[in-house]
N, C-alpha and C positions, 0 to 999 in steps of 0.2 A: 105080171107087172102090167099096169095099165099104160095107156098112151102118154098121159101127162108125166108119169114117173119116168118113162123111157126118154121122153123129150128133155126132161130136167137132167137126166144123167148124161145125155148127149151134150147138152149145153155146158154142163160142168166139165166134161172131158175136154171139150174144145177150148174152153176158157183156161183150164189148167195147162194144157199142152201149148197153146198159143200165147199164154201169159198175158191175156187181155180180156176185158169184159165184152160181152156181145149181147145183142138182142136176137133171140132165136124165134123165128116165126115158122109155123107149120101151115103150108098152103094146102087146103083140102080140095080146092078146085083143080089146080094143076098138079097132079099127083107125082109127076117126075121132075118138078122144078128144082133147080139148084141155082142159087144166086148169092153172091157175097157183095154187099154194098159197103165199101170202105169210106164213103164220103161223110157220113154223120160222125159226130164225136164218139158215139158208141157204135161200132160196126154192126150192121144188120146181116144176119145169115138167114136165108129163107130156104127151107127144104120142103119138097112136096110130101104129101102124106104117105106115099109109098115107102118112105124111109122108116116109117113106124111099123110097116108090115114086113119088109125084107131086111134082115140084119146086114147082109152083104152090101146092100145099097146104102144103108145108114153108115156103115164104115167108110165106104168110098166118098160119100158126101162129106162126112166129118173130116176125113183126111184132106180132101180138097180145100175145105174151109180153113183148116189149120195151116196148110201151106200158104194160102193167100194171105191170111192174117199175119203169119210170120214174115212173109216177104213184103207186106204192105202194098200189094199190087195183085192184079188179076194174073193168074198163071195159065199159060198155054197148055193145051192138051198133051203135047209131047213131053213137056217139062214135068207135068203131073205123072205121066206114065213112068218116066225115069225115076221119079221120087218113090212111086209105089213099088217099083222093082227093087229098090234098095231096102225097103222096109219089109 
């Protein structure tokens, strides 16, 4: 699977699970970047390009984005860790 297809699948999974449309941006300069911008009409999710290389990182990034989108706010690290323990 190529990077575009993988990114498209991540976007689809996030949108389906969070029940909202998003703009997914892959940042090739900051490879470990993770950002969820809830301010635009369509939320913007930015992943560093390492998410395309490391599947575990892609899962963590996706789960964090999903939680933020569902809660409609930025989630603190401890809250995210508790969420991940439950899943």
